[in-house]
N, C-alpha and C positions, 0 to 999 in steps of 0.2 A: 504493500500500500504506500509506504514511504517512497519507494522508487518511482511509483506512478506519479505521485504528487511532485516529486523532484523533476521528473521528465516534463510534466506539464508546465512547471514553473520555468524550466529552461527554455521551453518553446515560447512562453510569454516574453521572456527576456530577449530572445532572438527577434521575435516579431516587433517588439518595441524598438529594438536597435535599427531594424530595417525601416520602420516607420519614421524614426528620427532621422535616418540618413536621407530618406526621400524628402522629408520636410526641409531638411537643411539644403538639399540640392535645389528645391523649388524656391527657397527663400533667397537664394543667391541672386543678386541684381546684375543684369547684363546691359552694357551700353553699346549701341551700334551707331557708328558715325556715317551718316549718309552724305556721299560726295557727289557733286555735279558741277559742270562748267557753267551752268545756267545762272543768270543774274537773279538776285533775290526777288526782283519784281516779276519773274516769270510765273505764269499761272500753274505750271507744273510743280514748282516749288511749294505752292500752297497744297498741292496734293500730297507731297512728301510729309508735310507737317500734319495733315489730317490722318495720314497713315500712322504717324508716330503717336498721335493722341489715342487712336483706336487701340493700338497695340499696348500702350501703357495702361489704358483702362482695363482691357481684357486680362492682362497679366498682373493687374494690381500693382503696377510699378516694377514688375520683374524684368521687363525690357524697356529701356529708355532709348529713343532714337533722336540723335542730334543731327540737324541738317547744316551742311557746310556748302555754301554756294561759291560761284566765281572761282572755282578750282583752288580753294583755300588749302585743300589737302594734297594738291598736286594735279598733274594732268590725269586724264582718265586712265591712260596706260600705266602711270605710276601707281594709281590707287588699285587697279586690277592686280598689279604685282604684289602690293601689300596684302590684298585679300588672299592671294594664293599662298602667302607666307603665314596665314593664320591670324592676321591683324583684324580687329573688330571694325571693319569698314564695309560699307555697301557702296556701289557706284551705279549711276545711270549709264547704261552702255547700249550697244546695238548689235545687230547681226554681223555687220562688217568687222567689228573688233572681235566678236566671239568666233568668227571664222578662222582666226589665228589658232584656235584650239579644236574646233570641229568645223571643217571646211564648208560642208554643205549648208550649215545654218546661215551662211552669208547670203543665201538666196533671198532672205527676207528684206535685204537692203538693196536688191536689184531694182533698176528702173522699171516702173510700170508693172511690177509683180502684182500689185493690188490697186484697186480704184478708190479705196477709202477705208475707213476704220472697220466696217463690217467685214470686208474682204480679209483684212489683216487678222481679225479674230478667227475667221474660218481657217486661214492658213496655219496659224500657230496652234490650232486645235486639231489639225489634220493628223491622220495616222502616221504619215511619213515624218512630219515635224516632231511628233511626240517621241519618236525613237531616239532623238538626239539628247534628251535629258540625261540618260545614263552615260553617254559619252562625255558630256560636260562634267558630270560628277566625277568621272574617272580622271578628268583633268584638273580636279580640285575646285570646280565651279558649281555653285548652286544658284539657279535662277529662281527667284521668288515670284516673278510675274513677267510674262512676255508682252503684256497688253497696255503698257504706258504709251500713249499716243500723243504726238506733238504736231500733227497736221502734215500737209504736203509741203515739200521743199521747192523753192523757185530760185531762179538766178537773179541776183541783184548786181547791176552793172552800171557803167556810165555811158553805155551805148545801147540802143534798142536791140533786143535779140528776138527775132521772129522765127528763124529757122536755124538748124544746127550750123550751117555755114557761117552765120553771124558770130559764132563763138570762136572761130579760127583766130589763133594768136592771143586769145584772152586767157590770162592767168587767173584761175578761179580757185579760191580757197575751198578745200573739202577736208573732211576728217581723214586721219592717217591710216587708212585700211585699203587693201588692194581692190575690194569690191567697189568701194566708193570711187576711188581714183580711176579705175579702168572704165567704169560706167560713165563718168564725167568726160573722160577722154573720147569714148565712143560717140558721145553727143557733140563733140567738136572742140572742146576747150582743152587747155593745158592745166591739169590738176596740180595744185600746190597744197601740200599737207602742212597744217599749222594749227595750234590750239585756237579755238574760237575766240578766246579772250585777247588774242593778238591781232585779230582781223581788222578792227577799227583803225588801229595805228598803221597797219600794213596798207590799208586803202588810202589813208592820209598821205603816206610817204610814196604811194604809187608802186610799192613792192608787188602788189597784186592789182588786178583790174576789176575784180568782183568776188562775190561769194555765192555759194548756193546754200540756202538755209530756209527754215520755216519762219512764218510771220511772227510767231510768238517769241522767237529769239531776235529777229530783225528789229522788231518794234522797240523792245527794251534797250537794245544796243544802239538805237538811233541811226540805223542805216541810211535814213534819208539825208543825213548830214554829210555822208561820204560816197553815196551812190545816187544816181538819178532815176534809174529805171527798175521797177519790179516786173520782171518778165515771167508771166504766169505759165510755166511749163508743167508744174506739179509732177516732176519726174520721179521723186521718191515720196512714198507715204511713210512718214517717219515712225516706225515701230521701235520703241525703246524697251529695254529689259532692265530689271534691277537684279544685280547679282551680289552674292556674298561668297566668301571662301567656304568650301565644304568643311574644312577643319574647324572653323569657328562655329558653323551651323551645327555640325555633329555634336558639339559640346553642349548644346542647349538641351534642356529637358524636352521630351517628345511633344508635350502639350504646347510649349513655347514655339517649337518649330512649326506646328500646325497653325497656331495663331498668327505668327509672323507672315507666313505665306498667304493664308486666307485673307487677312486684312490688306495685304499688299495688292492682291488681285481685286478686291472690292474697291479700294481707293483708286486704282488705275481706271476702273470703269467709270466711276463718278467724275474723275478728273478729265477723262476724254470728252465728256459732255461739256465741261467748262471750256476746254481747249477749242472745241468747235464753235462755241458761242463767242469767244473773245478774239479769235484770230482775225475776223473781219474788222473788229474794233481797232486792233493794232494797225491794220492796213489803212483804215480810214484816217487815222491820226497821221501816218506817214504821208498819205496823199495830201492832207490838209497843209502839210509843211513843204510841199513841192515835189513829192515823189510822183512819177508818171507810171501808169500801169500799161504794160504791153500784153495783149492776148496772143501768146505765141502759138505756132502751129503744132499742136500736140501730136497730131498724126505723124508729122515729119520727125519729131523727136522720138516717138515710139519706134518708128522704122530704123532710125539711126542707132537706138539703144540695143537692137537685136544683135549687133556685132559684139556687144559685151557678153551676151549669153553664150555666144559661140566661143569667144576667147576664153571665158572662164569655165566652159563645159557645163553650163547650167540649163541649157535648153530642154534636154530630156527630163531633168528633175522638175523643172517648172511645169512642163506638160503633165507630168505624173501628179503633182500636187493640185494643179487646176482640175484634173479629172476627178480627184478625190473630193473636191469641194464643189464640183459642178460649175466651174467657171470656164468660159470659152475664150 
């Protein structure tokens, strides 16, 4: 009888120890530093802060998200490297940069792969796209959400751009990833890779002739002060991802992992609605300050962009994904 009581008491002690360990793990506070090159006034930054509030509320303060704008933590490439080393950072990134780790995911950044946000959601939820999650994890990358949308990208220049031939000789700033650079080159320009935060000064000094960017970044950066024309090509539909390092993510309690990803996806959907609403407002402000809008020949740009699909070997993959989502 005594042995039975002692055994039961020992089991209680073990259970209490395990419960205590679980509580201690859950009680630990995690801080995540969210990095972006975007200005503090960007509407997408508002979305990051809403995400942070929701996560902190659901985890009861277990995870705190601090937002760092205008590349305060370094360039996107620098922060990605920090994340891979296990640092507690997240970064707004894209398929072009992630293609350095899983080549085929770069297709989401290809010109005219999608005609809008709904298309992007279908593509990133397609069977083919979903297989790349495991590959990214194998490379130390955890994508919390693929659905942060910042609208279509256009060319901002000091000469009107109606057809691809008008871009000949134009040095156009674009992010530093092969998918972006080769696509811009296929459409007729000379791609120049540099951080977005350097673009304004580069335009002032005439180191570059223009940029290709979405209105929600062009507006806060006052592109109307250094360029004259908004050339509406809508060549890229800007799908952004939020990534963290898998090492850091794996150290979170399972419940926190789920909350972090769920709230990231939820916030991205709500923020996309805001982006679509305010993009036109930014354009109207730039126009009121002297910017001229050129309705470019999109059909001509789509045709020119096909060369990038052939060069990068993405034509067959694109057709496969389009078939999966019912897009022609």
